[in-house]
ROZADREN-379126 format. One line per 3 residues: number of its first residue (from 1); their letters; for each residue x, y, z of N, C-alpha, C, O, CB. Coordinates in Angstrom, 3 decimals, decimal comma, always signed. Glycine has a CB too. Layout:
BEGIN
NUM = A = X Y Z X Y Z X Y Z X Y Z X Y Z; ...
This chain:
BEGIN
1 = MKL = +0,694 -1,209 -0,052 -0,208 -0,196 -0,051 +0,946 +1,312 +0,025 +0,721 +2,288 -0,691 -1,387 -0,478 +1,382; +1,995 +1,269 +0,875 +2,778 +2,576 +0,723 +3,453 +2,758 -0,514 +3,560 +3,882 -1,005 +3,783 +2,714 +1,738; +3,991 +1,584 -1,144 +4,314 +1,762 -2,223 +3,662 +2,381 -3,424 +4,239 +3,125 -4,217 +4,586 +0,893 -2,371
4 = RFG = +2,280 +1,968 -3,494 +1,435 +2,629 -4,233 +1,247 +4,261 -4,103 +1,275 +5,067 -5,034 +0,305 +1,979 -3,990; +1,078 +4,493 -2,918 +0,803 +5,939 -2,517 +2,074 +6,765 -2,814 +1,958 +7,936 -3,174 +0,402 +6,063 -0,926; +3,318 +6,168 -2,667 +4,593 +6,796 -3,070 +4,688 +7,038 -4,457 +5,150 +8,062 -4,960 +5,717 +6,014 -2,693
7 = MAA = +4,194 +5,974 -5,112 +4,268 +6,268 -6,669 +3,359 +7,267 -7,272 +3,692 +7,965 -8,230 +3,999 +5,044 -7,426; +2,191 +7,323 -6,687 +1,089 +8,218 -6,838 +1,685 +9,918 -6,551 +1,518 +10,882 -7,298 -0,159 +7,675 -5,677; +2,236 +9,890 -5,546 +2,822 +11,207 -5,226 +3,853 +11,528 -6,003 +3,845 +12,701 -6,377 +3,252 +11,324 -3,943
10 = LVI = +4,924 +10,729 -6,442 +5,848 +10,998 -7,241 +5,346 +11,239 -8,732 +5,884 +12,202 -9,278 +6,765 +9,983 -7,096; +4,585 +10,667 -9,350 +3,802 +10,963 -10,546 +3,063 +12,399 -10,453 +3,164 +13,105 -11,456 +2,740 +9,797 -10,748; +2,438 +12,830 -9,516 +1,730 +13,977 -9,359 +2,837 +15,102 -9,089 +2,656 +16,264 -9,454 +0,652 +13,806 -8,211
13 = ALS = +3,872 +14,725 -8,495 +5,085 +15,695 -8,263 +5,779 +16,202 -9,544 +6,015 +17,375 -9,835 +6,191 +14,973 -7,404; +6,062 +15,085 -10,255 +6,662 +15,031 -11,709 +5,816 +15,875 -12,629 +6,379 +16,687 -13,363 +6,716 +13,505 -12,305; +4,263 +15,720 -12,647 +3,846 +16,142 -13,427 +3,123 +17,638 -13,343 +2,547 +18,167 -14,293 +3,299 +15,224 -13,729
16 = TPV = +3,259 +18,183 -12,089 +3,052 +19,676 -11,691 +3,952 +20,374 -12,172 +5,133 +20,107 -11,951 +3,027 +19,996 -10,337; +3,456 +21,732 -13,163 +4,564 +22,488 -13,531 +5,035 +23,236 -12,504 +4,232 +23,587 -11,640 +4,326 +23,277 -14,571; +6,388 +23,610 -12,406 +7,243 +24,427 -11,573 +7,768 +25,477 -12,635 +8,253 +25,185 -13,728 +8,461 +23,541 -10,798
19 = MAD = +7,558 +26,940 -12,047 +8,222 +28,000 -12,920 +9,457 +27,985 -12,311 +9,534 +27,968 -11,083 +7,563 +29,474 -12,977; +10,419 +27,990 -13,007 +11,898 +27,819 -12,596 +12,433 +29,000 -12,897 +11,830 +29,699 -13,710 +12,702 +26,695 -13,272; +13,669 +29,478 -12,314 +14,690 +30,371 -12,776 +14,783 +30,146 -14,099 +14,762 +29,082 -14,717 +15,969 +30,237 -12,141
22 = DDF = +14,913 +31,513 -14,553 +15,654 +31,896 -15,869 +16,202 +32,891 -16,058 +15,907 +33,933 -15,473 +15,057 +31,915 -16,820; +17,378 +32,755 -17,160 +18,051 +33,943 -17,346 +17,912 +34,163 -18,973 +17,917 +33,223 -19,768 +19,611 +33,844 -16,754; +17,799 +35,425 -19,314 +17,577 +35,729 -20,672 +18,663 +36,629 -21,346 +18,755 +37,647 -20,660 +16,271 +36,362 -20,771
25 = YGM = +19,352 +36,665 -22,194 +20,202 +37,360 -22,869 +19,647 +38,238 -24,057 +19,030 +37,616 -24,922 +21,122 +36,474 -23,271; +19,764 +39,395 -24,189 +19,449 +40,091 -25,562 +20,001 +41,410 -25,757 +20,656 +41,942 -24,861 +17,996 +40,250 -25,770; +19,766 +42,023 -26,956 +20,084 +43,330 -27,080 +18,968 +44,102 -26,631 +17,866 +43,646 -26,933 +20,469 +43,658 -28,386
28 = IES = +19,002 +45,274 -25,913 +18,178 +46,185 -25,510 +17,297 +46,806 -26,745 +17,928 +47,535 -27,510 +18,989 +47,166 -24,783; +16,276 +46,653 -26,950 +15,592 +47,208 -28,082 +14,872 +48,465 -27,904 +14,819 +49,379 -28,727 +14,707 +46,298 -28,553; +14,204 +48,417 -26,503 +13,594 +49,733 -26,261 +13,239 +49,650 -24,668 +12,946 +48,484 -24,401 +12,207 +50,010 -27,286
31 = RPD = +13,186 +50,285 -23,808 +13,021 +50,672 -22,274 +12,211 +51,902 -22,001 +12,175 +52,882 -22,744 +14,404 +50,925 -21,615; +11,528 +51,758 -20,807 +10,990 +52,834 -20,215 +12,036 +53,793 -19,819 +13,222 +53,481 -19,711 +10,202 +52,441 -19,137; +11,364 +55,456 -19,516 +12,299 +56,038 -18,936 +12,918 +55,815 -17,886 +14,089 +56,121 -17,666 +12,064 +56,853 -18,843
34 = GKA = +11,969 +55,114 -16,963 +12,569 +54,932 -15,452 +12,687 +53,093 -15,289 +12,990 +52,369 -16,237 +11,244 +55,776 -14,052; +12,468 +52,742 -14,309 +12,734 +51,165 -14,203 +11,515 +50,350 -14,346 +11,656 +49,173 -14,679 +13,361 +50,763 -12,820; +10,626 +50,709 -14,188 +9,117 +50,182 -14,325 +8,536 +50,239 -15,675 +8,430 +51,338 -16,219 +8,155 +50,992 -13,445
37 = GTW = +8,127 +49,106 -16,306 +7,356 +49,327 -17,595 +7,598 +48,240 -18,385 +7,849 +47,140 -17,892 +7,705 +50,575 -18,358; +7,548 +48,435 -19,554 +7,885 +47,273 -20,686 +9,125 +47,685 -21,201 +9,363 +48,830 -21,586 +6,785 +47,106 -21,972; +10,014 +46,622 -21,205 +11,274 +46,589 -21,903 +11,312 +45,705 -22,907 +10,696 +44,665 -22,676 +12,309 +46,327 -21,109
40 = VIG = +11,931 +45,801 -24,126 +11,802 +44,815 -25,078 +13,505 +44,512 -25,275 +14,271 +45,387 -25,679 +10,864 +45,378 -26,514; +13,840 +43,452 -25,001 +15,206 +42,707 -24,793 +15,006 +41,518 -25,831 +14,055 +40,738 -25,807 +15,496 +42,124 -23,079; +16,178 +41,503 -26,857 +16,160 +40,376 -27,606 +14,936 +39,994 -28,449 +14,700 +38,829 -28,771 +16,424 +39,419 -26,776
43 = GRS = +14,378 +40,760 -28,698 +12,986 +40,513 -29,400 +11,800 +40,072 -28,235 +10,678 +39,725 -28,602 +13,185 +39,180 -30,614; +12,123 +40,121 -27,037 +11,060 +39,627 -26,063 +10,651 +40,824 -25,176 +11,441 +41,686 -24,793 +11,611 +38,382 -25,131; +9,129 +40,778 -24,847 +8,865 +42,021 -24,128 +8,798 +41,438 -22,698 +8,428 +40,300 -22,407 +7,473 +42,851 -24,631
46 = FDV = +9,238 +42,457 -21,810 +9,097 +42,081 -20,504 +8,415 +43,347 -19,721 +8,587 +44,527 -20,028 +10,521 +41,638 -19,931; +7,585 +42,845 -18,618 +6,712 +43,832 -17,844 +7,757 +43,889 -16,446 +7,939 +42,905 -15,728 +4,873 +43,181 -17,532; +8,339 +45,118 -16,238 +9,391 +45,004 -15,258 +8,683 +45,736 -14,125 +8,019 +46,748 -14,351 +10,865 +45,643 -15,716
49 = PAN = +8,820 +45,244 -12,956 +8,224 +46,134 -11,609 +9,000 +47,309 -11,257 +10,030 +47,424 -11,921 +8,204 +45,272 -10,223; +8,792 +48,195 -10,409 +9,469 +49,078 -10,028 +10,648 +48,703 -9,219 +11,655 +49,409 -9,268 +8,716 +49,840 -9,494; +10,598 +47,610 -8,454 +11,627 +47,161 -7,382 +12,574 +46,196 -8,277 +13,073 +45,234 -7,692 +10,862 +46,299 -5,960
52 = VKL = +12,819 +46,358 -9,471 +13,542 +45,581 -10,291 +15,398 +46,231 -9,662 +15,702 +47,410 -9,482 +12,924 +45,938 -12,212; +16,016 +45,398 -9,529 +17,614 +45,647 -9,613 +18,194 +46,050 -11,062 +18,007 +45,355 -12,060 +18,399 +44,249 -9,169; +18,803 +47,063 -11,059 +19,263 +47,262 -12,397 +20,805 +47,410 -11,961 +21,204 +48,200 -11,104 +18,523 +48,614 -13,255
55 = DED = +21,628 +46,487 -12,720 +22,991 +46,237 -12,630 +23,942 +46,921 -13,687 +24,220 +46,195 -14,642 +23,132 +44,835 -12,689; +24,460 +48,114 -13,690 +25,140 +48,666 -14,713 +26,532 +48,906 -14,461 +27,093 +49,970 -14,721 +24,550 +49,781 -15,078; +27,120 +47,828 -13,913 +28,835 +47,722 -13,868 +29,660 +47,688 -15,166 +30,824 +48,042 -15,350 +29,282 +46,364 -13,158
58 = HGP = +28,673 +47,123 -16,095 +29,441 +47,024 -17,200 +28,906 +47,854 -18,326 +28,975 +47,484 -19,498 +29,567 +45,670 -17,559; +28,415 +48,890 -17,976 +27,858 +50,051 -18,558 +26,397 +50,563 -18,512 +25,669 +49,812 -17,862 +28,128 +49,922 -19,736; +25,874 +51,486 -18,957 +24,454 +51,842 -18,882 +23,463 +50,944 -19,583 +23,805 +50,451 -20,658 +24,289 +53,153 -19,409
61 = LKV = +22,567 +50,747 -19,209 +21,371 +49,799 -19,965 +20,525 +50,692 -20,671 +19,527 +51,293 -20,274 +20,366 +48,896 -18,922; +21,117 +50,686 -21,849 +20,357 +51,903 -22,710 +20,132 +50,841 -24,049 +20,430 +49,647 -24,043 +21,529 +53,648 -23,104; +19,616 +51,487 -25,025 +19,321 +50,713 -26,344 +20,392 +50,787 -27,118 +21,099 +51,757 -27,391 +18,168 +51,190 -27,144
64 = GVC = +20,485 +49,092 -27,625 +21,659 +48,625 -28,427 +22,856 +48,179 -27,187 +24,026 +48,172 -27,572 +22,224 +50,009 -29,574; +22,631 +47,881 -25,993 +23,501 +47,454 -25,219 +23,021 +45,779 -25,096 +21,876 +45,516 -25,464 +23,529 +48,396 -23,877; +23,790 +44,795 -24,643 +23,791 +43,290 -24,538 +23,284 +43,380 -22,693 +23,815 +44,096 -21,844 +25,689 +42,419 -25,031
67 = AEV = +22,455 +42,690 -22,548 +21,762 +42,804 -21,213 +21,440 +41,209 -20,969 +21,205 +40,450 -21,909 +20,284 +43,884 -21,252; +21,459 +40,729 -19,379 +21,086 +39,525 -18,924 +19,800 +40,016 -18,233 +19,897 +41,051 -17,574 +22,185 +38,767 -18,030; +18,464 +39,321 -18,312 +17,422 +39,355 -17,686 +17,253 +38,268 -16,809 +16,931 +37,191 -17,311 +16,507 +39,491 -18,469
70 = DID = +17,438 +38,361 -15,391 +17,040 +37,301 -14,379 +15,602 +37,308 -13,925 +15,098 +38,294 -13,387 +17,877 +37,437 -13,160; +14,935 +36,149 -14,162 +13,650 +35,913 -14,035 +13,338 +34,895 -12,926 +13,838 +33,775 -13,032 +13,166 +35,521 -15,282; +12,624 +35,158 -11,962 +12,268 +34,123 -10,890 +10,757 +34,030 -10,515 +10,045 +34,923 -10,057 +13,051 +34,451 -9,593
73 = DGV = +10,446 +32,784 -10,806 +8,800 +32,530 -10,642 +8,020 +33,671 -11,541 +7,184 +34,385 -10,986 +8,263 +32,706 -8,852; +8,290 +33,813 -12,821 +8,000 +34,595 -13,714 +8,052 +36,188 -13,626 +7,429 +36,942 -14,373 +6,938 +34,190 -13,975; +8,903 +36,573 -12,583 +9,003 +37,998 -12,280 +10,400 +38,504 -12,424 +11,344 +38,046 -11,780 +8,514 +38,278 -10,899
76 = VEE = +10,492 +39,496 -13,320 +11,703 +40,008 -13,606 +12,462 +40,639 -12,366 +11,935 +41,611 -11,826 +11,505 +40,960 -14,658; +13,745 +40,120 -11,846 +14,319 +40,340 -10,487 +15,356 +41,541 -10,938 +15,330 +42,667 -10,440 +15,094 +38,844 -9,740; +16,101 +41,194 -11,773 +17,112 +41,960 -12,282 +17,829 +42,011 -13,602 +18,303 +40,980 -14,078 +17,874 +41,801 -11,568
79 = IES = +17,936 +43,278 -14,270 +18,756 +43,580 -15,621 +20,116 +43,954 -15,384 +20,508 +44,776 -14,556 +18,151 +44,735 -16,456; +20,881 +43,199 -16,275 +22,413 +43,554 -16,105 +22,920 +43,849 -17,294 +22,596 +43,306 -18,350 +23,285 +42,485 -15,524; +23,854 +44,852 -17,132 +24,487 +45,108 -18,420 +25,813 +44,049 -18,677 +26,527 +43,789 -17,709 +24,962 +46,727 -18,424
82 = KRD = +26,089 +43,502 -19,899 +27,044 +42,596 -20,207 +27,965 +43,187 -21,046 +27,673 +44,101 -21,817 +26,540 +41,458 -20,744; +29,266 +42,619 -20,910 +30,496 +43,137 -21,342 +30,263 +42,291 -22,759 +29,956 +42,889 -23,790 +31,960 +42,814 -20,285; +30,409 +41,086 -22,722 +30,518 +40,174 -23,774 +29,058 +40,046 -24,507 +28,102 +39,644 -23,844 +31,060 +38,783 -23,192
85 = NSR = +28,926 +40,342 -25,683 +27,741 +40,561 -26,483 +27,769 +39,122 -27,215 +27,058 +39,131 -28,220 +27,817 +41,982 -27,531; +28,344 +38,008 -26,993 +28,317 +36,974 -27,964 +26,931 +35,816 -27,233 +26,533 +34,760 -27,725 +30,146 +36,216 -28,095; +26,595 +36,299 -26,314 +25,095 +35,510 -25,815 +23,960 +36,382 -26,253 +22,862 +35,830 -26,315 +24,910 +35,304 -24,009
88 = CQR = +24,035 +37,641 -26,567 +23,062 +38,182 -26,960 +22,540 +37,966 -28,235 +23,267 +37,794 -29,214 +23,244 +39,211 -26,782; +21,005 +37,964 -28,293 +20,251 +37,660 -29,587 +19,765 +38,916 -30,332 +19,136 +39,721 -29,645 +19,007 +36,770 -29,282; +19,914 +39,141 -31,336 +19,416 +40,302 -32,253 +18,029 +40,180 -32,634 +17,510 +41,031 -33,356 +20,205 +40,397 -33,543
């Protein structure tokens, strides 16, 4: 009996969708004047909250710059300028 319950729980756990952390790289195509709003990076639109962390250690986050978008549970947590453009999508 315990084995059946264990297997059923495993099947349910494996079939339940889980939102994973995600990193996305792309060129900044457009952005709002401030932090919050719609950013278009690498052809993908992101609705960015006001509490997002902007990391500009490798240059300002402006149109044409390669950026990494850190997403946690579907929410943009950080946008970071990148020095290496090789990971960016145009």
